[in-house]
N, C-alpha and C positions, 0 to 999 in steps of 0.2 A: 387446328385450334385446340385439340385436346392437350397435347404436350405443351403448347404455348402457355396455357393457363397454369399448368403445373410449374413451368419455368418462372412465370411472373410471381407466383407465390413464393418460390424458393428465393428469388431475388429480393423480395420484400422482407425476408427474414434476416438477411445479412449473410456474409460469407461463411462465418463460423458455423451457423445453424444450417445453412444450405449444404456445407460439406458433410455434416453429420448425417443428414438425410440421404444424400447421394451415396454415402458409404454403405448404406443399407440395401441399395438397389443392385441389381445385376449389372455387369459391365456394359451390356448393350443399352439398356434403359438409361443408365447414368451418363453414358457417352452422348446419347441423343439429347438428353436434357441439358447437358453442359453446352452442346452446340447451339440449342435454343437460347440459353441464357447469354451466350456470347453474342448471338445475333441481336437479341432484344436489348443488350447493353449498349449497343451502338446507336440506339434511338430511344429517346425518352418516352416512357409510357405514362399516359395520363393518370392523374390521381384517381379519377372516377373509375377507370378500369381496374386499378389496383384494389380500390375499395370493394368493387363488385366481386372480384376473385375472392378476397378475404371473407365477404359476406357469404358467398356460396359454400366455402369450406366450413364456416361457422355453422351454417345450416346442416351440413353433413355431420359434424361432430354432435350437435345438439339432438338430432333425430336418430343418429346411429344407422341411418339408411345408406343405400348405395351412393356412390359419388353422383353429384348433380350432373345433368346433361352437359356434355362438353368436357368432362374430366375423365381421364383414363384410370382404370384401376391398375396401379403400377405394380403392386405385389400380387402374388398368387393367393387364391382363396384358401383360408386356413380353417382347421377344425376349431370348434369352440375353445377348447383348452389352449390351443396355440394362440388363438386371437386374444385370450385373456392375458397370456404372457406378454404378447406384444404390446398390449395396452398398458400393462404395468411398467414395462421397460420405457415406453414413451412418456410415462408420467414420472419418471425417476427425477430426484432432486437435482441431478447434474444438468438437466435441461435448463437453458438460460432464458430463452425467449418463449413467451406463452404460445405463440404459433408454432414453435418447434414441435411441441407435443402433437399438435394437429398434423403437421406434415409427416412427422415420423410414424405416427399410427396409420395415417392414410396410405403412406408408401408401403406399409406392410399388409394392407387390407384389413385393418382392425379399427374399431371405433373406440377410442379411450373414454373414460368417464370425464365429466367436466372438471376444469381446473379447480383446485382448492381456492377458497376466497382469499383474497389478499388482505394485508393489514388495513385497518380502517382508514388510516390517513392516505394510504396509496389509492385505495378504492374510491375515496371521495375526491381527492385532488392529487393524483400522482405527480403532476407537473410542479405543484407547490413543494412537495417532498424532494423532488429532484433538484429544485432551485436551491435547496438548503445544503446539498452536498458541496464539499470543497471542490475547487476547479480541478485539482489533481485527480481526485477520486472519480469525478465525472468524466474527465478526459480518458482515464484508464478504462472506464466502462464502455466508452464509445469506440475505443480503438478496436479495429477489426470488424466493425459493423459496416454495412453498405453505406456509401456516401449519402444516399437519399435519406436514410435513417438519421444520420448525423445532422444533415441539414434541417430536418424537421425539428430535432431537439434544439438546435442552435437558434433557429428562427423563433422558438417559443421562449428563449431567455433574453434578458436585458442585453443591450449591445456590448457593454463593457465586459460583462461576465462571459458572453458568448466568445468574444475575442480572446479572452484568457484561456478558455477551453480549447479553441481552435489553435492557439499558439503551442499548446502542449501535445497536440496530436503528432504522430510520426510524419515526416516531411512529405512522403508520397500521399498519404491520406489527406494531409492538410491541403495539398494541391487539388486533388480530386474534389474535395468538399467545397473549396473556394470557387471552383469553376461552376458548381451547381447552385451556389447561394443566390445567384441572380435569377434563377429560374422560378417560375410560379409553382409553389407547392401548397397543398392544403395545410393549414396551421391549427386546426381544431378538430373536434369530433372524436368519435370513439377510436379511430385509427391511431391518433396521436396519443390518447390516453393509454392505449394498449402498448404502444412503443415505450412510453414513459415508465409504465409498470415493468416492462421487461428489462429496461436499462437499470432500474432500481434493483431488481432482482439479481442481475449480473453484478452490480456493484457490491451487493451483500455477499455474494459468493466469493468475489475477489478479496473482500475484507476478511472473510473466514479463512481463506487460503493464504493470508499475508504471511511474509517471512517471519519466523519467530525472532525474538530479541537476539542481537548479535552477541558474540562471545564477550566483548568488552563490557556490555551491560550486565551479563551474568556475573562476571567477576566483580564489578562494582557493587552489585547487590550483596554478594557474599561479604565483601569488605565493609559495607555499611552496617551489616548485621553484626559482624564481629566487633565493630567499634562500640557497640552497646554493651558488650560483656566486660566484666572486670579483667584486669591484665592477666592474671594467672590462668583463667579459663581461656582467654584469647590465645595465650601462648601454647596451652595444651592442644588446641584445635589446630594451630598452625604447624605444630610439631607432627600431628597426625597427617596433615596434608603433605608435609615434606616427605613422610614415609610412604604414603599411598599414591600421591598424585603430585609429583614435584612441579610439573608445569602449572597446575592450578595454584599451588602454594606461591610460586614466583609472581604470578599475575596478581593474586590477591594482596601480597605484600607491597606490590608497587602502588596499589590503590588504597591500602589501609592507612598510610601515613599522608598527611596533608601539610601544606606550608603553614596553615592556621594553627597547627599543633604547637607552634612556638609559644602561643599564649598559655598552653597547658604545662609547659615545662617549668619545674621549680627553678628558683634562681641559681642555686649551686650547680644544678645540672646544666642550666643555660650557659654558665660561665665555662664549663668543660666543653660544651658543644661549640662555642664560639672559637675555641682554640683549634678546633678541627676544620674550620671553614676558611677558605681563601678570602682575604679582606676585600678584594675587588669584586669577586662573585657575590659576597654578602652585600656590598653597596648596591650592585645592580639589582639583586633580588628584593631589596627594601625600597627601591626607587618608587615604585607604584603601589606599594603595599599599604594597608590601612594604618592610620597613625598609631593605633594601639599596639600593633606589631612592632613598629619602628621604636616606639617608647620602650617596649619590653626589652628589645635587643640593646638599645643604646644605654639603658639604665644598668645593664649588666656588664658593660665595658668599664674599664678603669677610667678615672677622670682624665688621664693623659691621652687615652685613645678615643674617648667619646667625642670631643670637639672636632678633631680632624676627620673622624669617620662621618659625622653629620655634615661637614663641609664637602666631603667627597660625594655624598649622596646628592647634595644640592648642585654641585658642579656638573653632574652627569648630563643634565639637560634631558631632552626627549630621547627615549631608547625604544627600539622596536618591541612590540609585544612578545614576539618569539624569543627574543634575547632575554627578556625578563622572566619568562616562563622556564627557559632553560636554566637560569641562575637559581630560580626558586626550587627547581627539581634537584639541583646539586645540594641544596640545603636539606631537602626532604630525604635524599639518599643518606645523608650523615645522620639525621634523626633516626631513620630506620635501622642503620647499622648499630648505633649506640644502644638503641632501645632493645634490639634483639640480643645484644651482648649483656643486657641488664645493667647498663651504665647510666641510664636516665631514670629520673623520678618524674613522672607525669601525673597530673590530676586526672581522675577518672571522669 
C-alpha cells in the first residue's frame, strides 16, 4: 500500500510532472513506482481515493512532519542544509503543477514551504479564468497531461468549447481522453480548482516561452520604420545595410515598397514608370486594385492608350488572387528599381 499511494499521487500529477519526480529517485525506487503506475493504470481509481491521497500529502506539506502512515520516505534523510536546498529546488518557477512541488520535495525527504499565493482571479475562480483562454492555448496547456486531468477540465467547460479543445489535442491523447469522458469523475471541489490553477500556470509558462517573432516580421518592422523617414535618410540607412548586412538589406527593400506607393509618385515620374511595365501585367495588377490607383495610372496614359487599357482591365473578368498579387509585385519591383536609381519623385 505504501508505494501504491505514491504511484496514485504521481499519476494524478500527469505524465510530465511524474517523470520529473521519478528522475530524482534512484533506479530501484523509480522502477518499482513505474511498475505500480502501470498496474494501476489498467484499472480506474476512485476519485475518493485520489482525493484522500492528495489530502494526506497536503497534510505532510503543511505540517512539515514525516510522511503520513502508509507513505514511504522515498529519499534518504538529509542534513538541514541539504533539505533546504531540496525545498528551494522543488519550489523553482520551472515547476508547472502545484502538486509537483509537493511530490518532488517529498521524494527527496524535504518539506518545502507553502506555495506562493496565486493571482487573485485564479485563487477565487480559476475555472472562470481558464474558460477565458483561447481554445488553442488551453489545448496546448492540456497536451501531455494525464487523460483524467484533461477529462476533469473538459467536463467543467461548455460542450462546444470542450469539443474545440478536444479536437486540438494530439490524436493519441484525444483517443485516450474520449474513452474516459463517459466515466464518472468528480467535477467540483478543491481538487478541480487545484488542477485548474496548475493548468493556468502551465499556460502562462508556455506563453512566456513562445517562439519570438519570425524573420519576416522583423524585416517588415524595419521597413515600416524606414518608410517614416525622409528619402535621403532612408537611402543612407539602406546603403549602410548593403555594406554591413546585404541579406537584411535585400529583405527590407522587398518590403519597403508597396503597390499603394503608386499614389505617391508624381505624374512625370509615373509616366516614366509606365513605360517600364508590361501592359498586360499592368492590367492584371490593376484589376482588383482600389479605384484611386486605377484612376492615377489611367490618367497618366496618353489619350490613345487610356481607353483600350481600361477595356482590357474590364475584359479580364475574374482572376485568381495569386495572379493579381504576382502582377502587383512586378510593378513594385519596377518602383523599387527606379527609386533606388534616383529616377522617381515620390511624395514623402
